[in-house]
PDB file of N, CA, C, O and CB in Angstrom:
ATOM      1  N   UNK A   1      23.622  -5.592   5.433  1.00  0.00           N
ATOM      2  CA  UNK A   1      22.325  -5.336   4.391  1.00  0.00           C
ATOM      3  C   UNK A   1      20.831  -5.129   5.239  1.00  0.00           C
ATOM      4  O   UNK A   1      20.389  -5.732   6.217  1.00  0.00           O
ATOM      5  CB  UNK A   1      22.143  -6.851   3.273  1.00  0.00           C
ATOM      6  N   UNK A   2      20.241  -3.964   4.390  1.00  0.00           N
ATOM      7  CA  UNK A   2      19.065  -3.762   5.009  1.00  0.00           C
ATOM      8  C   UNK A   2      17.673  -4.583   4.570  1.00  0.00           C
ATOM      9  O   UNK A   2      17.912  -5.395   3.676  1.00  0.00           O
ATOM     10  CB  UNK A   2      18.905  -2.401   4.872  1.00  0.00           C
ATOM     11  N   UNK A   3      16.394  -4.558   4.957  1.00  0.00           N
ATOM     12  CA  UNK A   3      15.399  -5.759   4.891  1.00  0.00           C
ATOM     13  C   UNK A   3      15.317  -5.532   3.198  1.00  0.00           C
ATOM     14  O   UNK A   3      15.421  -6.531   2.487  1.00  0.00           O
ATOM     15  CB  UNK A   3      13.684  -5.586   5.958  1.00  0.00           C
ATOM     16  N   UNK A   4      15.164  -4.438   2.691  1.00  0.00           N
ATOM     17  CA  UNK A   4      14.637  -4.382   1.143  1.00  0.00           C
ATOM     18  C   UNK A   4      15.726  -4.804   0.441  1.00  0.00           C
ATOM     19  O   UNK A   4      15.424  -5.811  -0.199  1.00  0.00           O
ATOM     20  CB  UNK A   4      14.152  -2.924   0.549  1.00  0.00           C
ATOM     21  N   UNK A   5      16.896  -4.466   0.273  1.00  0.00           N
ATOM     22  CA  UNK A   5      18.237  -5.370  -0.378  1.00  0.00           C
ATOM     23  C   UNK A   5      17.821  -6.746  -0.069  1.00  0.00           C
ATOM     24  O   UNK A   5      17.546  -7.601  -0.911  1.00  0.00           O
ATOM     25  CB  UNK A   5      19.909  -5.055   0.379  1.00  0.00           C
ATOM     26  N   UNK A   6      17.809  -6.825   0.632  1.00  0.00           N
ATOM     27  CA  UNK A   6      17.963  -8.831   0.823  1.00  0.00           C
ATOM     28  C   UNK A   6      16.850  -9.439   0.284  1.00  0.00           C
ATOM     29  O   UNK A   6      16.782 -10.633  -0.007  1.00  0.00           O
ATOM     30  CB  UNK A   6      17.954  -9.565   2.579  1.00  0.00           C
ATOM     31  N   UNK A   7      15.675  -8.334   0.103  1.00  0.00           N
ATOM     32  CA  UNK A   7      14.026  -8.954  -0.141  1.00  0.00           C
ATOM     33  C   UNK A   7      14.361  -8.815  -1.869  1.00  0.00           C
ATOM     34  O   UNK A   7      13.803  -9.504  -2.722  1.00  0.00           O
ATOM     35  CB  UNK A   7      12.265  -7.674   0.669  1.00  0.00           C
ATOM     36  N   UNK A   8      15.087  -8.077  -2.061  1.00  0.00           N
ATOM     37  CA  UNK A   8      15.766  -7.606  -3.515  1.00  0.00           C
ATOM     38  C   UNK A   8      16.580  -8.955  -3.754  1.00  0.00           C
ATOM     39  O   UNK A   8      16.062  -9.927  -4.305  1.00  0.00           O
ATOM     40  CB  UNK A   8      16.919  -6.013  -3.455  1.00  0.00           C
ATOM     41  N   UNK A   9      17.755  -8.939  -3.344  1.00  0.00           N
ATOM     42  CA  UNK A   9      18.039 -10.462  -3.286  1.00  0.00           C
ATOM     43  C   UNK A   9      17.927 -11.587  -3.222  1.00  0.00           C
ATOM     44  O   UNK A   9      18.824 -12.427  -3.303  1.00  0.00           O
ATOM     45  CB  UNK A   9      18.281 -10.704  -3.003  1.00  0.00           C
ATOM     46  N   UNK A  10      16.217 -11.830  -2.986  1.00  0.00           N
ATOM     47  CA  UNK A  10      16.431 -12.977  -2.656  1.00  0.00           C
ATOM     48  C   UNK A  10      15.083 -13.463  -3.743  1.00  0.00           C
ATOM     49  O   UNK A  10      14.620 -14.588  -3.930  1.00  0.00           O
ATOM     50  CB  UNK A  10      16.461 -13.243  -0.919  1.00  0.00           C
ATOM     51  N   UNK A  11      14.669 -12.071  -4.376  1.00  0.00           N
ATOM     52  CA  UNK A  11      13.809 -11.807  -5.749  1.00  0.00           C
ATOM     53  C   UNK A  11      12.272 -11.911  -4.785  1.00  0.00           C
ATOM     54  O   UNK A  11      11.305 -12.438  -5.334  1.00  0.00           O
ATOM     55  CB  UNK A  11      14.086 -13.315  -7.340  1.00  0.00           C
ATOM     56  N   UNK A  12      12.161 -11.488  -3.637  1.00  0.00           N
ATOM     57  CA  UNK A  12      11.041 -11.436  -2.544  1.00  0.00           C
ATOM     58  C   UNK A  12      10.491  -9.937  -2.721  1.00  0.00           C
ATOM     59  O   UNK A  12       9.341  -9.677  -2.365  1.00  0.00           O
ATOM     60  CB  UNK A  12      11.663 -11.750  -0.867  1.00  0.00           C
ATOM     61  N   UNK A  13      11.608  -8.626  -3.462  1.00  0.00           N
ATOM     62  CA  UNK A  13      11.296  -7.620  -3.457  1.00  0.00           C
ATOM     63  C   UNK A  13       9.334  -6.763  -3.654  1.00  0.00           C
ATOM     64  O   UNK A  13       8.827  -5.874  -2.970  1.00  0.00           O
ATOM     65  CB  UNK A  13      12.297  -7.472  -4.342  1.00  0.00           C
ATOM     66  N   UNK A  14       8.824  -7.435  -4.693  1.00  0.00           N
ATOM     67  CA  UNK A  14       7.082  -6.986  -4.838  1.00  0.00           C
ATOM     68  C   UNK A  14       7.027  -7.728  -4.179  1.00  0.00           C
ATOM     69  O   UNK A  14       5.853  -7.983  -4.449  1.00  0.00           O
ATOM     70  CB  UNK A  14       6.013  -7.003  -6.044  1.00  0.00           C
ATOM     71  N   UNK A  15       7.251  -8.397  -3.467  1.00  0.00           N
ATOM     72  CA  UNK A  15       5.838  -9.362  -2.380  1.00  0.00           C
ATOM     73  C   UNK A  15       5.935  -8.507  -1.168  1.00  0.00           C
ATOM     74  O   UNK A  15       5.009  -8.113  -0.459  1.00  0.00           O
ATOM     75  CB  UNK A  15       6.207 -11.432  -1.769  1.00  0.00           C
ATOM     76  N   UNK A  16       7.302  -8.271  -1.037  1.00  0.00           N
ATOM     77  CA  UNK A  16       7.527  -7.605   0.386  1.00  0.00           C
ATOM     78  C   UNK A  16       6.984  -6.198   0.445  1.00  0.00           C
ATOM     79  O   UNK A  16       6.579  -5.629   1.459  1.00  0.00           O
ATOM     80  CB  UNK A  16       9.093  -7.530   0.767  1.00  0.00           C
ATOM     81  N   UNK A  17       7.045  -5.570  -1.150  1.00  0.00           N
ATOM     82  CA  UNK A  17       6.256  -4.266  -1.302  1.00  0.00           C
ATOM     83  C   UNK A  17       5.132  -3.929  -0.780  1.00  0.00           C
ATOM     84  O   UNK A  17       4.825  -2.974  -0.067  1.00  0.00           O
ATOM     85  CB  UNK A  17       5.990  -4.047  -2.371  1.00  0.00           C
ATOM     86  N   UNK A  18       4.178  -5.331  -1.452  1.00  0.00           N
ATOM     87  CA  UNK A  18       2.849  -5.077  -1.256  1.00  0.00           C
ATOM     88  C   UNK A  18       2.345  -5.566   0.271  1.00  0.00           C
ATOM     89  O   UNK A  18       1.299  -5.260   0.844  1.00  0.00           O
ATOM     90  CB  UNK A  18       2.085  -5.793  -2.424  1.00  0.00           C
ATOM     91  N   UNK A  19       3.100  -6.161   0.593  1.00  0.00           N
ATOM     92  CA  UNK A  19       2.870  -6.850   2.162  1.00  0.00           C
ATOM     93  C   UNK A  19       2.888  -5.298   3.055  1.00  0.00           C
ATOM     94  O   UNK A  19       1.865  -5.027   3.684  1.00  0.00           O
ATOM     95  CB  UNK A  19       4.507  -8.216   2.771  1.00  0.00           C
ATOM     96  N   UNK A  20       3.878  -4.464   3.085  1.00  0.00           N
ATOM     97  CA  UNK A  20       3.928  -3.409   3.791  1.00  0.00           C
ATOM     98  C   UNK A  20       3.057  -2.503   3.283  1.00  0.00           C
ATOM     99  O   UNK A  20       2.193  -2.039   4.027  1.00  0.00           O
ATOM    100  CB  UNK A  20       5.113  -2.956   3.903  1.00  0.00           C
ATOM    101  N   UNK A  21       3.144  -2.104   1.927  1.00  0.00           N
ATOM    102  CA  UNK A  21       1.798  -1.364   1.308  1.00  0.00           C
ATOM    103  C   UNK A  21       0.205  -1.568   2.333  1.00  0.00           C
ATOM    104  O   UNK A  21      -0.222  -0.621   2.993  1.00  0.00           O
ATOM    105  CB  UNK A  21       1.527  -2.212  -0.446  1.00  0.00           C
ATOM    106  N   UNK A  22      -0.597  -3.102   2.299  1.00  0.00           N
ATOM    107  CA  UNK A  22      -1.550  -3.212   2.717  1.00  0.00           C
ATOM    108  C   UNK A  22      -1.453  -3.295   4.495  1.00  0.00           C
ATOM    109  O   UNK A  22      -2.481  -3.414   5.163  1.00  0.00           O
ATOM    110  CB  UNK A  22      -2.049  -4.241   1.941  1.00  0.00           C
ATOM    111  N   UNK A  23       0.265  -3.192   5.287  1.00  0.00           N
ATOM    112  CA  UNK A  23       0.171  -3.101   6.413  1.00  0.00           C
ATOM    113  C   UNK A  23      -0.729  -1.695   6.932  1.00  0.00           C
ATOM    114  O   UNK A  23      -1.551  -1.458   7.817  1.00  0.00           O
ATOM    115  CB  UNK A  23       1.500  -3.246   6.802  1.00  0.00           C
ATOM    116  N   UNK A  24       0.043  -0.818   5.666  1.00  0.00           N
ATOM    117  CA  UNK A  24      -0.140   0.352   6.381  1.00  0.00           C
ATOM    118  C   UNK A  24      -1.384   1.005   6.350  1.00  0.00           C
ATOM    119  O   UNK A  24      -1.887   1.872   7.064  1.00  0.00           O
ATOM    120  CB  UNK A  24       0.722   1.187   6.026  1.00  0.00           C
ATOM    121  N   UNK A  25      -1.801   0.334   5.269  1.00  0.00           N
ATOM    122  CA  UNK A  25      -3.428   1.056   4.593  1.00  0.00           C
ATOM    123  C   UNK A  25      -4.554   0.292   6.143  1.00  0.00           C
ATOM    124  O   UNK A  25      -5.396   0.888   6.815  1.00  0.00           O
ATOM    125  CB  UNK A  25      -4.095  -0.034   2.171  1.00  0.00           C
ATOM    126  N   UNK A  26      -4.055  -1.285   6.254  1.00  0.00           N
ATOM    127  CA  UNK A  26      -5.023  -1.622   7.379  1.00  0.00           C
ATOM    128  C   UNK A  26      -4.390  -0.843   8.810  1.00  0.00           C
ATOM    129  O   UNK A  26      -4.913  -1.271   9.838  1.00  0.00           O
ATOM    130  CB  UNK A  26      -5.124  -3.458   7.559  1.00  0.00           C
ATOM    131  N   UNK A  27      -3.668  -0.099   8.951  1.00  0.00           N
ATOM    132  CA  UNK A  27      -3.342   0.881  10.127  1.00  0.00           C
ATOM    133  C   UNK A  27      -4.842   1.954  10.112  1.00  0.00           C
ATOM    134  O   UNK A  27      -5.307   2.694  10.979  1.00  0.00           O
ATOM    135  CB  UNK A  27      -1.603   1.883   9.741  1.00  0.00           C
ATOM    136  N   UNK A  28      -5.283   1.631   8.739  1.00  0.00           N
ATOM    137  CA  UNK A  28      -6.137   3.164   8.970  1.00  0.00           C
ATOM    138  C   UNK A  28      -7.859   2.267   8.653  1.00  0.00           C
ATOM    139  O   UNK A  28      -8.930   2.782   8.974  1.00  0.00           O
ATOM    140  CB  UNK A  28      -5.529   4.908   7.288  1.00  0.00           C
ATOM    141  N   UNK A  29      -7.737   0.958   8.012  1.00  0.00           N
ATOM    142  CA  UNK A  29      -8.750   0.653   7.042  1.00  0.00           C
ATOM    143  C   UNK A  29      -9.063  -0.957   7.267  1.00  0.00           C
ATOM    144  O   UNK A  29      -8.401  -1.582   6.438  1.00  0.00           O
ATOM    145  CB  UNK A  29      -8.207   1.042   5.474  1.00  0.00           C
ATOM    146  N   UNK A  30      -9.788  -1.783   8.043  1.00  0.00           N
ATOM    147  CA  UNK A  30      -9.751  -2.745   8.172  1.00  0.00           C
ATOM    148  C   UNK A  30     -10.035  -3.470   6.598  1.00  0.00           C
ATOM    149  O   UNK A  30      -9.533  -2.783   5.708  1.00  0.00           O
ATOM    150  CB  UNK A  30     -10.513  -2.913   9.270  1.00  0.00           C
ATOM    151  N   UNK A  31     -10.600  -4.473   6.193  1.00  0.00           N
ATOM    152  CA  UNK A  31     -10.547  -5.236   5.068  1.00  0.00           C
ATOM    153  C   UNK A  31     -12.176  -4.763   4.602  1.00  0.00           C
ATOM    154  O   UNK A  31     -12.444  -4.318   3.486  1.00  0.00           O
ATOM    155  CB  UNK A  31     -10.154  -7.008   5.392  1.00  0.00           C
ATOM    156  N   UNK A  32     -13.400  -5.011   5.955  1.00  0.00           N
ATOM    157  CA  UNK A  32     -14.424  -4.957   5.476  1.00  0.00           C
ATOM    158  C   UNK A  32     -14.707  -3.475   5.483  1.00  0.00           C
ATOM    159  O   UNK A  32     -15.836  -3.230   5.059  1.00  0.00           O
ATOM    160  CB  UNK A  32     -15.267  -5.811   6.075  1.00  0.00           C
ATOM    161  N   UNK A  33     -14.014  -2.424   5.839  1.00  0.00           N
ATOM    162  CA  UNK A  33     -13.951  -0.445   5.717  1.00  0.00           C
ATOM    163  C   UNK A  33     -13.741  -0.509   4.852  1.00  0.00           C
ATOM    164  O   UNK A  33     -14.639  -0.229   4.059  1.00  0.00           O
ATOM    165  CB  UNK A  33     -13.027   0.696   6.360  1.00  0.00           C
ATOM    166  N   UNK A  34     -12.141  -1.006   4.202  1.00  0.00           N
ATOM    167  CA  UNK A  34     -11.829  -1.352   2.130  1.00  0.00           C
ATOM    168  C   UNK A  34     -12.863  -1.394   1.448  1.00  0.00           C
ATOM    169  O   UNK A  34     -13.355  -0.456   0.820  1.00  0.00           O
ATOM    170  CB  UNK A  34     -11.180  -2.900   1.537  1.00  0.00           C
ATOM    171  N   UNK A  35     -13.378  -2.823   1.554  1.00  0.00           N
ATOM    172  CA  UNK A  35     -14.506  -3.237   0.483  1.00  0.00           C
ATOM    173  C   UNK A  35     -15.271  -2.591   0.436  1.00  0.00           C
ATOM    174  O   UNK A  35     -15.371  -2.019  -0.650  1.00  0.00           O
ATOM    175  CB  UNK A  35     -15.147  -4.268   0.510  1.00  0.00           C
ATOM    176  N   UNK A  36     -16.380  -2.205   1.585  1.00  0.00           N
ATOM    177  CA  UNK A  36     -17.287  -1.136   1.507  1.00  0.00           C
ATOM    178  C   UNK A  36     -17.043  -0.036   0.701  1.00  0.00           C
ATOM    179  O   UNK A  36     -17.891   0.252  -0.145  1.00  0.00           O
ATOM    180  CB  UNK A  36     -17.481  -0.686   2.633  1.00  0.00           C
ATOM    181  N   UNK A  37     -15.888   0.727   0.826  1.00  0.00           N
ATOM    182  CA  UNK A  37     -15.273   2.120   0.086  1.00  0.00           C
ATOM    183  C   UNK A  37     -15.611   1.576  -0.693  1.00  0.00           C
ATOM    184  O   UNK A  37     -16.757   1.825  -1.069  1.00  0.00           O
ATOM    185  CB  UNK A  37     -13.875   2.780   0.008  1.00  0.00           C
ATOM    186  N   UNK A  38     -14.662   0.277  -1.562  1.00  0.00           N
ATOM    187  CA  UNK A  38     -14.794   0.139  -2.912  1.00  0.00           C
ATOM    188  C   UNK A  38     -16.006  -0.364  -3.760  1.00  0.00           C
ATOM    189  O   UNK A  38     -16.379  -0.376  -4.933  1.00  0.00           O
ATOM    190  CB  UNK A  38     -13.886  -0.557  -3.162  1.00  0.00           C
ATOM    191  N   UNK A  39     -16.352  -0.709  -2.715  1.00  0.00           N
ATOM    192  CA  UNK A  39     -18.206  -1.433  -2.895  1.00  0.00           C
ATOM    193  C   UNK A  39     -19.334   0.449  -3.792  1.00  0.00           C
ATOM    194  O   UNK A  39     -19.752   0.802  -4.895  1.00  0.00           O
ATOM    195  CB  UNK A  39     -19.226  -2.011  -0.004  1.00  0.00           C
ATOM    196  N   UNK A  40     -19.291   0.988  -2.387  1.00  0.00           N
ATOM    197  CA  UNK A  40     -19.698   2.402  -2.874  1.00  0.00           C
ATOM    198  C   UNK A  40     -18.907   3.935  -3.479  1.00  0.00           C
ATOM    199  O   UNK A  40     -19.169   5.106  -3.207  1.00  0.00           O
ATOM    200  CB  UNK A  40     -20.294   2.744  -1.809  1.00  0.00           C
ATOM    201  N   UNK A  41     -17.854   3.337  -4.396  1.00  0.00           N
ATOM    202  CA  UNK A  41     -16.836   4.435  -4.953  1.00  0.00           C
ATOM    203  C   UNK A  41     -18.175   5.243  -5.673  1.00  0.00           C
ATOM    204  O   UNK A  41     -18.015   6.464  -5.655  1.00  0.00           O
ATOM    205  CB  UNK A  41     -15.334   3.761  -6.217  1.00  0.00           C
ATOM    206  N   UNK A  42     -19.618   4.740  -6.378  1.00  0.00           N
ATOM    207  CA  UNK A  42     -19.698   5.339  -7.651  1.00  0.00           C
ATOM    208  C   UNK A  42     -20.404   6.358  -6.614  1.00  0.00           C
ATOM    209  O   UNK A  42     -20.019   7.501  -6.858  1.00  0.00           O
ATOM    210  CB  UNK A  42     -20.480   4.555  -9.134  1.00  0.00           C
ATOM    211  N   UNK A  43     -21.601   6.294  -5.192  1.00  0.00           N
ATOM    212  CA  UNK A  43     -22.414   6.205  -4.429  1.00  0.00           C
ATOM    213  C   UNK A  43     -22.012   7.523  -3.353  1.00  0.00           C
ATOM    214  O   UNK A  43     -22.634   8.493  -2.921  1.00  0.00           O
ATOM    215  CB  UNK A  43     -22.451   4.755  -3.973  1.00  0.00           C
ATOM    216  N   UNK A  44     -20.412   6.903  -3.160  1.00  0.00           N
ATOM    217  CA  UNK A  44     -19.503   8.131  -1.881  1.00  0.00           C
ATOM    218  C   UNK A  44     -18.598   8.683  -2.743  1.00  0.00           C
ATOM    219  O   UNK A  44     -17.553   8.540  -2.108  1.00  0.00           O
ATOM    220  CB  UNK A  44     -18.448   7.401  -0.334  1.00  0.00           C
ATOM    221  N   UNK A  45     -18.302   9.231  -3.794  1.00  0.00           N
ATOM    222  CA  UNK A  45     -17.779   9.745  -4.205  1.00  0.00           C
ATOM    223  C   UNK A  45     -15.851   9.733  -3.210  1.00  0.00           C
ATOM    224  O   UNK A  45     -14.801   9.104  -3.345  1.00  0.00           O
ATOM    225  CB  UNK A  45     -18.820  10.808  -4.396  1.00  0.00           C
ATOM    226  N   UNK A  46     -16.560  11.215  -1.972  1.00  0.00           N
ATOM    227  CA  UNK A  46     -15.347  11.603  -1.507  1.00  0.00           C
ATOM    228  C   UNK A  46     -14.667  10.810  -1.191  1.00  0.00           C
ATOM    229  O   UNK A  46     -13.488  10.622  -1.494  1.00  0.00           O
ATOM    230  CB  UNK A  46     -15.312  12.292  -0.699  1.00  0.00           C
ATOM    231  N   UNK A  47     -15.491  10.127  -0.394  1.00  0.00           N
ATOM    232  CA  UNK A  47     -14.915   8.544   1.105  1.00  0.00           C
ATOM    233  C   UNK A  47     -13.920   8.200   0.057  1.00  0.00           C
ATOM    234  O   UNK A  47     -12.732   8.422   0.291  1.00  0.00           O
ATOM    235  CB  UNK A  47     -16.392   6.610   1.721  1.00  0.00           C
ATOM    236  N   UNK A  48     -14.369   7.564  -1.325  1.00  0.00           N
ATOM    237  CA  UNK A  48     -13.531   7.039  -1.919  1.00  0.00           C
ATOM    238  C   UNK A  48     -12.768   7.766  -2.403  1.00  0.00           C
ATOM    239  O   UNK A  48     -11.858   7.138  -1.862  1.00  0.00           O
ATOM    240  CB  UNK A  48     -13.867   6.375  -2.583  1.00  0.00           C
ATOM    241  N   UNK A  49     -12.152   8.666  -3.029  1.00  0.00           N
ATOM    242  CA  UNK A  49     -10.574   9.592  -3.102  1.00  0.00           C
ATOM    243  C   UNK A  49     -10.248  10.146  -1.933  1.00  0.00           C
ATOM    244  O   UNK A  49      -9.322  10.957  -1.975  1.00  0.00           O
ATOM    245  CB  UNK A  49     -10.508  10.906  -4.108  1.00  0.00           C
ATOM    246  N   UNK A  50     -10.869   9.886  -0.656  1.00  0.00           N
ATOM    247  CA  UNK A  50     -10.050   9.743   0.330  1.00  0.00           C
ATOM    248  C   UNK A  50      -9.061   8.884   0.825  1.00  0.00           C
ATOM    249  O   UNK A  50      -7.933   8.996   1.305  1.00  0.00           O
ATOM    250  CB  UNK A  50     -10.573   9.794   0.950  1.00  0.00           C
ATOM    251  N   UNK A  51      -9.973   7.851   0.509  1.00  0.00           N
ATOM    252  CA  UNK A  51      -9.606   6.109   1.016  1.00  0.00           C
ATOM    253  C   UNK A  51      -8.219   5.829  -0.356  1.00  0.00           C
ATOM    254  O   UNK A  51      -7.238   5.148  -0.060  1.00  0.00           O
ATOM    255  CB  UNK A  51     -11.623   4.567   0.698  1.00  0.00           C
ATOM    256  N   UNK A  52      -8.375   6.533  -1.959  1.00  0.00           N
ATOM    257  CA  UNK A  52      -7.744   6.306  -2.834  1.00  0.00           C
ATOM    258  C   UNK A  52      -6.026   7.307  -2.516  1.00  0.00           C
ATOM    259  O   UNK A  52      -4.836   7.149  -2.789  1.00  0.00           O
ATOM    260  CB  UNK A  52      -8.782   6.629  -4.099  1.00  0.00           C
ATOM    261  N   UNK A  53      -6.706   8.107  -1.947  1.00  0.00           N
ATOM    262  CA  UNK A  53      -4.941   9.325  -1.854  1.00  0.00           C
ATOM    263  C   UNK A  53      -4.199   8.809  -0.978  1.00  0.00           C
ATOM    264  O   UNK A  53      -2.994   8.999  -1.143  1.00  0.00           O
ATOM    265  CB  UNK A  53      -4.988  11.157  -1.219  1.00  0.00           C
ATOM    266  N   UNK A  54      -4.677   7.910   0.361  1.00  0.00           N
ATOM    267  CA  UNK A  54      -4.599   7.654   1.440  1.00  0.00           C
ATOM    268  C   UNK A  54      -3.493   5.889   0.924  1.00  0.00           C
ATOM    269  O   UNK A  54      -2.363   5.488   1.205  1.00  0.00           O
ATOM    270  CB  UNK A  54      -6.341   7.744   2.246  1.00  0.00           C
ATOM    271  N   UNK A  55      -4.297   5.513   0.343  1.00  0.00           N
ATOM    272  CA  UNK A  55      -3.475   3.921  -0.531  1.00  0.00           C
ATOM    273  C   UNK A  55      -2.423   4.905  -0.822  1.00  0.00           C
ATOM    274  O   UNK A  55      -1.506   4.876  -0.002  1.00  0.00           O
ATOM    275  CB  UNK A  55      -4.349   2.881  -2.317  1.00  0.00           C
ATOM    276  N   UNK A  56      -2.250   6.170  -2.207  1.00  0.00           N
ATOM    277  CA  UNK A  56      -1.269   5.984  -3.161  1.00  0.00           C
ATOM    278  C   UNK A  56      -0.300   6.540  -2.272  1.00  0.00           C
ATOM    279  O   UNK A  56       0.922   6.453  -2.398  1.00  0.00           O
ATOM    280  CB  UNK A  56      -1.448   6.625  -4.606  1.00  0.00           C
ATOM    281  N   UNK A  57      -1.206   7.369  -0.966  1.00  0.00           N
ATOM    282  CA  UNK A  57       0.250   8.013   0.402  1.00  0.00           C
ATOM    283  C   UNK A  57       0.986   6.701   0.739  1.00  0.00           C
ATOM    284  O   UNK A  57       2.203   6.775   0.905  1.00  0.00           O
ATOM    285  CB  UNK A  57      -0.491   8.788   2.386  1.00  0.00           C
ATOM    286  N   UNK A  58       0.338   5.443   0.863  1.00  0.00           N
ATOM    287  CA  UNK A  58       0.952   4.238   1.293  1.00  0.00           C
ATOM    288  C   UNK A  58       1.841   3.963   0.278  1.00  0.00           C
ATOM    289  O   UNK A  58       2.820   4.594   0.677  1.00  0.00           O
ATOM    290  CB  UNK A  58       0.040   3.117   1.559  1.00  0.00           C
ATOM    291  N   UNK A  59       2.136   3.507  -0.651  1.00  0.00           N
ATOM    292  CA  UNK A  59       2.735   2.940  -2.063  1.00  0.00           C
ATOM    293  C   UNK A  59       4.190   4.387  -1.842  1.00  0.00           C
ATOM    294  O   UNK A  59       5.365   4.211  -1.521  1.00  0.00           O
ATOM    295  CB  UNK A  59       1.172   3.110  -3.970  1.00  0.00           C
ATOM    296  N   UNK A  60       3.647   5.377  -2.087  1.00  0.00           N
ATOM    297  CA  UNK A  60       5.027   6.502  -2.503  1.00  0.00           C
ATOM    298  C   UNK A  60       5.731   5.943  -1.130  1.00  0.00           C
ATOM    299  O   UNK A  60       6.889   5.529  -1.181  1.00  0.00           O
ATOM    300  CB  UNK A  60       4.665   8.717  -2.571  1.00  0.00           C
ATOM    301  N   UNK A  61       5.051   5.945   0.002  1.00  0.00           N
ATOM    302  CA  UNK A  61       6.103   6.296   1.533  1.00  0.00           C
ATOM    303  C   UNK A  61       6.893   4.386   1.114  1.00  0.00           C
ATOM    304  O   UNK A  61       8.087   4.398   0.812  1.00  0.00           O
ATOM    305  CB  UNK A  61       4.655   6.567   3.960  1.00  0.00           C
ATOM    306  N   UNK A  62       6.378   3.375   1.130  1.00  0.00           N
ATOM    307  CA  UNK A  62       6.698   2.371   0.679  1.00  0.00           C
ATOM    308  C   UNK A  62       8.157   2.446  -0.116  1.00  0.00           C
ATOM    309  O   UNK A  62       9.300   2.327   0.325  1.00  0.00           O
ATOM    310  CB  UNK A  62       5.605   1.995  -0.015  1.00  0.00           C
ATOM    311  N   UNK A  63       7.704   2.672  -1.360  1.00  0.00           N
ATOM    312  CA  UNK A  63       8.946   3.062  -2.327  1.00  0.00           C
ATOM    313  C   UNK A  63       9.762   4.257  -1.780  1.00  0.00           C
ATOM    314  O   UNK A  63      10.700   4.563  -2.516  1.00  0.00           O
ATOM    315  CB  UNK A  63       8.414   3.491  -3.851  1.00  0.00           C
ATOM    316  N   UNK A  64       9.635   4.942  -0.757  1.00  0.00           N
ATOM    317  CA  UNK A  64      10.598   5.665  -0.749  1.00  0.00           C
ATOM    318  C   UNK A  64      11.493   4.930   0.407  1.00  0.00           C
ATOM    319  O   UNK A  64      12.712   5.091   0.471  1.00  0.00           O
ATOM    320  CB  UNK A  64      10.170   7.116  -0.579  1.00  0.00           C
ATOM    321  N   UNK A  65      10.892   4.258   1.144  1.00  0.00           N
ATOM    322  CA  UNK A  65      11.828   3.563   2.425  1.00  0.00           C
ATOM    323  C   UNK A  65      12.867   2.526   1.273  1.00  0.00           C
ATOM    324  O   UNK A  65      14.068   2.455   1.532  1.00  0.00           O
ATOM    325  CB  UNK A  65      10.557   2.325   3.920  1.00  0.00           C
ATOM    326  N   UNK A  66      12.399   1.888   0.235  1.00  0.00           N
ATOM    327  CA  UNK A  66      12.975   0.892  -0.593  1.00  0.00           C
ATOM    328  C   UNK A  66      13.998   1.701  -1.687  1.00  0.00           C
ATOM    329  O   UNK A  66      14.701   1.160  -2.540  1.00  0.00           O
ATOM    330  CB  UNK A  66      11.725   0.014  -1.337  1.00  0.00           C
ATOM    331  N   UNK A  67      13.866   3.243  -1.395  1.00  0.00           N
ATOM    332  CA  UNK A  67      15.116   4.002  -1.763  1.00  0.00           C
ATOM    333  C   UNK A  67      15.690   3.228  -3.244  1.00  0.00           C
ATOM    334  O   UNK A  67      16.836   2.824  -3.444  1.00  0.00           O
ATOM    335  CB  UNK A  67      16.338   3.896  -0.353  1.00  0.00           C
ATOM    336  N   UNK A  68      14.674   3.174  -4.063  1.00  0.00           N
ATOM    337  CA  UNK A  68      14.695   2.995  -5.902  1.00  0.00           C
ATOM    338  C   UNK A  68      15.215   1.609  -5.817  1.00  0.00           C
ATOM    339  O   UNK A  68      15.893   1.223  -6.769  1.00  0.00           O
ATOM    340  CB  UNK A  68      15.922   4.202  -7.030  1.00  0.00           C
ATOM    341  N   UNK A  69      15.029   0.889  -4.938  1.00  0.00           N
ATOM    342  CA  UNK A  69      15.399  -0.292  -4.869  1.00  0.00           C
ATOM    343  C   UNK A  69      13.941  -1.675  -5.886  1.00  0.00           C
ATOM    344  O   UNK A  69      14.270  -2.778  -6.323  1.00  0.00           O
ATOM    345  CB  UNK A  69      15.642  -0.377  -2.977  1.00  0.00           C
ATOM    346  N   UNK A  70      12.500  -1.079  -5.967  1.00  0.00           N
ATOM    347  CA  UNK A  70      11.367  -1.374  -6.948  1.00  0.00           C
ATOM    348  C   UNK A  70      12.069  -0.761  -7.698  1.00  0.00           C
ATOM    349  O   UNK A  70      12.756   0.257  -7.776  1.00  0.00           O
ATOM    350  CB  UNK A  70       9.865  -0.976  -6.815  1.00  0.00           C
ATOM    351  N   UNK A  71      11.574  -2.057  -8.525  1.00  0.00           N
ATOM    352  CA  UNK A  71      11.871  -1.616 -10.457  1.00  0.00           C
ATOM    353  C   UNK A  71      10.535  -1.188 -10.060  1.00  0.00           C
ATOM    354  O   UNK A  71       9.791  -0.648 -10.878  1.00  0.00           O
ATOM    355  CB  UNK A  71      12.178  -3.033 -12.186  1.00  0.00           C
TER     356      UNK A  71
END
């Protein structure tokens, strides 16, 4: 049984999804960098857009890994 199916079976799929998305985001952004980008979203919209697009790609990648297991 793969990790995602096991997580679904034991009721921790959403938590495992969130942990994996954050892990991928942390490969590029530290928590301090992320907070700075979020604080400056109105003054640095290009930087925020780049961060946001990256975060969405991370979410899509994890959803793809799950293979439809996430509701």
